[in-house]
C-alpha positions in Angstrom: 0.0 0.0 0.0 2.8 2.4 0.9 4.8 1.6 -2.2 1.8 2.2 -4.4 1.1 5.5 -2.7 4.7 6.7 -3.1 4.6 5.7 -6.8 1.3 7.6 -7.4 2.3 10.7 -5.4 6.0 11.0 -6.0 6.6 8.8 -9.1 9.2 6.7 -7.2 9.2 3.0 -7.7 10.2 1.2 -4.5 11.1 -2.5 -4.6 9.1 -5.2 -2.8 11.2 -7.6 -0.8 11.0 -10.2 -3.7 11.8 -7.5 -6.2 14.9 -6.3 -4.2 16.1 -9.9 -3.9 15.7 -10.4 -7.7 17.7 -7.2 -8.4 20.5 -8.1 -6.0 20.8 -11.6 -7.5 20.9 -10.0 -11.0 23.6 -7.6 -9.8 25.8 -10.5 -8.7 25.4 -10.3 -5.0 26.6 -13.5 -3.3 26.4 -12.9 0.4 23.1 -11.4 1.6 22.3 -10.0 5.1 18.7 -9.1 5.7 17.9 -7.0 8.8 14.3 -6.2 9.3 13.3 -2.9 10.9 10.1 -4.6 12.2 9.3 -4.2 15.9 8.4 -7.8 16.4 8.1 -11.2 14.8 4.5 -10.7 13.6 2.8 -11.2 10.3 4.8 -8.7 8.3 8.1 -10.1 9.5 7.0 -13.6 8.8 6.0 -12.7 5.3 9.3 -11.0 4.7 11.3 -14.0 6.1 9.3 -16.4 3.9 10.2 -14.3 0.8 13.9 -14.3 1.7 13.9 -18.1 2.3 12.2 -18.6 -1.1 15.0 -16.7 -2.8 17.9 -18.2 -0.8 19.0 -20.4 -3.7 20.0 -17.4 -5.7 22.8 -16.6 -3.2 25.8 -18.3 -1.7 25.1 -17.2 1.8 21.9 -15.7 3.4 21.5 -14.4 6.9 18.5 -12.9 8.5 18.6 -10.7 11.6 15.9 -10.6 14.3 13.3 -7.9 14.7 13.8 -5.4 17.5 11.8 -7.3 20.2 12.7 -11.0 19.7 14.0 -12.2 23.0 13.2 -11.5 26.7 16.6 -9.7 26.8 15.4 -7.4 24.0 12.3 -6.5 25.9 14.3 -5.8 29.1 16.7 -3.6 27.2 14.0 -1.6 25.5 12.3 -1.0 28.8 15.5 0.3 30.3 16.0 2.6 27.4 12.5 4.1 27.7 12.7 4.4 31.5 15.9 6.4 31.2 14.6 8.5 28.4 11.4 9.7 30.2 11.7 10.2 33.9 8.2 11.2 35.1 6.9 13.7 37.5 4.6 12.6 40.4 1.4 13.7 38.6 2.2 12.1 35.3 1.9 8.7 33.6 3.3 7.6 30.2 1.1 5.8 27.6 2.9 3.9 24.8 0.9 3.1 21.7 1.9 -0.1 19.9 0.3 -1.3 16.7 -0.6 -4.8 17.8 -0.5 -8.1 16.0 -2.4 -11.4 15.9 0.7 -13.4 15.1 2.8 -13.4 18.3 4.1 -16.4 20.3 4.3 -14.0 23.3 2.3 -10.8 23.5 5.3 -8.4 23.7 3.0 -5.5 24.7 1.6 -7.3 27.7 5.0 -8.5 28.6 6.4 -5.0 28.5 3.7 -3.9 30.9 4.9 -6.6 33.3 8.5 -5.6 32.8 7.8 -1.9 33.5 6.0 -2.9 36.7 8.8 -5.2 37.8 11.4 -2.5 37.3 9.4 0.0 39.4 8.3 2.0 36.4 4.7 1.7 37.5 3.7 4.9 35.7 4.5 3.5 32.2 1.7 1.6 30.4 1.6 0.0 26.9 -1.5 -0.4 24.8 -2.2 -1.2 21.1 -4.3 0.2 18.2 -5.3 -3.3 17.1 -5.6 -6.6 18.9 -4.8 -7.2 22.6 -4.3 -5.4 24.9 -5.9 -2.4 23.3 -6.5 0.8 25.2 -7.3 -1.1 28.5 -3.8 -0.7 30.1 -3.9 3.0 29.6 -7.5 3.2 31.0 -6.5 1.2 34.0 -3.4 3.3 34.6 -5.5 6.5 34.6 -7.9 5.0 37.1 -5.1 3.7 39.3 -2.8 6.7 39.3 -5.3 9.6 38.7 -2.7 11.7 36.9 -2.9 15.3 35.9 -1.0 14.7 32.7 -0.7 11.6 30.4 2.4 11.6 28.1 1.7 9.7 24.8 4.3 8.3 22.4 4.3 5.6 19.7 5.9 2.2 20.5 6.5 2.0 16.8 9.7 2.4 14.7 8.2 5.4 12.9 5.8 8.1 14.1 3.5 7.6 11.1 -0.2 7.6 10.5 -1.2 5.7 13.7 0.8 8.2 15.8 -0.4 11.3 14.0 -4.1 10.3 13.8 -5.0 7.4 16.2 -2.8 8.7 19.0 -2.5 12.5 18.5 -5.5 13.3 16.3 -8.5 15.4 17.2 -11.1 12.7 16.4 -13.3 11.5 19.4 -11.7 8.1 19.4 -8.1 9.2 19.3 -6.1 8.4 22.4 -5.5 12.1 23.0 -9.3 12.7 23.0 -10.1 9.7 25.1 -7.6 10.9 27.7 -8.7 14.5 27.6 -12.3 13.3 28.1 -11.3 11.9 31.5 -10.0 15.2 32.7 -6.3 14.6 32.1 -3.9 16.7 30.0 -2.6 14.7 27.1 1.0 15.5 25.9 1.8 13.9 22.6 5.4 13.1 21.7 5.6 12.3 17.9 8.9 10.4 18.1 9.3 6.9 16.7 11.6 4.4 18.3 13.9 4.6 15.3 14.8 8.1 16.5 16.5 6.8 19.7 20.2 6.1 19.2 20.1 3.2 21.7 17.3 1.5 19.8 19.2 1.9 16.5 22.1 0.2 18.3 19.9 -2.8 19.1 19.1 -3.2 15.4 22.8 -3.0 14.5 23.6 -5.7 17.0 20.8 -8.0 15.7 22.3 -7.5 12.2 25.8 -8.5 13.4 24.5 -11.6 15.2 22.2 -12.6 12.2 22.4 -16.4 11.8 22.9 -17.9 8.3 20.1 -20.0 6.8 
């Protein structure tokens, strides 16, 4: 959908994964390292991985790195990064908006809520636009902490359409509006995870550790 939109609006043709693999093979690439910028091993990452595996015979060596949140260690590390980045005042809580996915062995959003609580960051809550856990953790956090202000930021690599509209938009069902309707001041931070240097370092480490097929 995004590639078609870029083509129609900007006239730029962006390769699909399969198209990029075909072009690299035609260019004589022998050793291929694929590092996804996906947040987790959900449907999109699995589709990408399947495409790479299908084309693996065109290369001498193929390695695929893990998405950002793949292991328990990854979750712990991201939680530490976000806790350091956003120290909260007594009358504030922090709401992270994830996308959500139906294809997860472990619900990383629910697990992050558990990790935040275990680390004493009991003013940080993670919800999702789609699938579980939805807006419920944020709602529960407001009821539990009764904050004056709720800081909102995307738990997504890019602060794109979901962050601009579903989180920070003026529609009645945006998270900003839902929070304001409960008497709290919403403060929207349009900063994707890819803008944090420590998060980018995690992707680099995944690429360096990528196992060969």
